[in-house]
matplotlib code that plots the C-alpha trace (Angstrom):
import matplotlib.pyplot as plt

x = [-0.3, -2.9, -4.3, -0.9, -0.5, -3.9, -3.4, -0.2, -1.9, -4.6, -2.0, -0.3, -3.6, -4.2, -0.9, -0.4, -3.7, -5.2, -8.4, -11.6, -13.5, -16.4, -17.5, -19.9, -17.1, -14.8, -14.0, -14.5, -10.7, -10.6, -13.5, -12.2, -8.7, -9.9, -12.7, -11.4, -8.2, -10.1, -12.7, -10.1, -8.0, -11.0, -12.2, -8.8, -8.3, -11.7, -11.2, -8.4, -11.1, -14.2, -12.4, -15.1, -14.4, -18.1, -18.9, -15.8, -16.9, -20.4, -19.2, -16.6, -19.3, -21.5, -18.8, -18.0, -21.7, -21.9, -18.8, -20.3, -23.6, -21.7, -19.7, -22.9, -24.4, -27.4, -26.5, -29.2, -30.7, -33.0, -30.3, -27.8, -30.3, -31.3, -27.7, -26.7, -29.8, -28.9, -25.3, -26.4, -28.8, -26.2, -23.6, -25.9, -26.9, -23.2, -22.5, -25.4, -24.4, -20.9, -22.2, -24.6, -22.0, -19.9, -20.0, -21.7, -20.0, -21.4, -23.4, -21.9, -23.8, -24.7]
y = [60.9, 58.3, 60.6, 60.8, 57.1, 56.5, 59.2, 57.5, 54.1, 55.7, 57.3, 53.9, 52.3, 55.0, 54.5, 50.7, 48.9, 48.2, 50.0, 48.6, 50.1, 50.9, 50.5, 47.8, 45.7, 46.1, 43.2, 43.4, 43.7, 46.8, 48.5, 47.9, 48.9, 52.2, 53.2, 51.9, 54.0, 57.0, 56.7, 56.3, 59.2, 61.5, 60.5, 61.2, 64.4, 65.8, 64.8, 67.4, 70.1, 68.7, 67.3, 64.6, 61.2, 60.3, 63.5, 63.0, 59.5, 60.7, 63.4, 61.2, 58.4, 61.0, 62.1, 58.5, 57.8, 60.8, 59.6, 56.1, 57.6, 59.7, 56.7, 54.7, 57.7, 57.8, 61.1, 63.6, 66.4, 64.1, 61.6, 64.3, 66.2, 63.2, 62.2, 65.7, 65.8, 62.5, 63.6, 66.9, 65.1, 62.6, 65.4, 67.5, 64.4, 63.6, 67.2, 67.3, 64.0, 65.4, 68.5, 66.4, 63.8, 66.1, 65.0, 67.3, 67.9, 66.0, 68.0, 68.4, 66.7, 69.0]
z = [12.3, 11.4, 8.7, 7.0, 7.0, 5.5, 2.9, 2.0, 1.7, -0.4, -2.7, -3.0, -4.0, -6.6, -8.3, -7.9, -7.9, -11.3, -11.7, -13.3, -16.2, -14.0, -10.4, -11.3, -12.8, -9.8, -7.6, -3.8, -3.3, -5.6, -4.0, -0.4, -1.4, -2.7, -0.3, 3.0, 3.1, 1.7, 4.4, 7.2, 5.8, 5.6, 9.1, 10.7, 8.7, 9.6, 13.2, 13.4, 12.6, 14.4, 17.5, 17.6, 15.9, 15.5, 13.7, 11.5, 10.6, 9.8, 7.4, 5.7, 5.3, 3.7, 1.3, 0.4, -0.2, -2.5, -4.3, -4.8, -6.0, -8.5, -9.7, -10.2, -12.1, -9.8, -8.0, -8.5, -6.6, -4.5, -3.5, -2.8, -0.7, 1.3, 1.8, 3.0, 5.3, 6.9, 7.4, 8.9, 11.3, 12.4, 12.8, 15.0, 17.0, 17.8, 18.6, 21.0, 22.5, 23.1, 24.8, 27.1, 28.0, 30.2, 33.7, 36.2, 39.5, 42.5, 45.0, 48.4, 51.2, 54.1]

ax = plt.figure().add_subplot(projection="3d")
ax.plot(x, y, z, "-o")
ax.set_aspect("equal")
plt.show()
């Protein structure tokens, strides 16, 4: 349900907020109004597939970072590769942390 709410807010921003000519000319309000609902919508949508909120946040932050790099016209093979590598490392870290965090049963005392 939160994913649908944030997708709706994002759609509202797309259709109602006046967009700047470029990302560098955008005000802080315009940047936050666009990227914050997009980030939250992606996070909650990906959480439906990953079943781990930290992993979903990591992947959506990587997608947002790639989008920002593309908008600033500095996305190239090196920056994309480093971003994807960082997202992969964070993702595997949170997956391993999830596996290791399960409580082990207590031993019975004799």
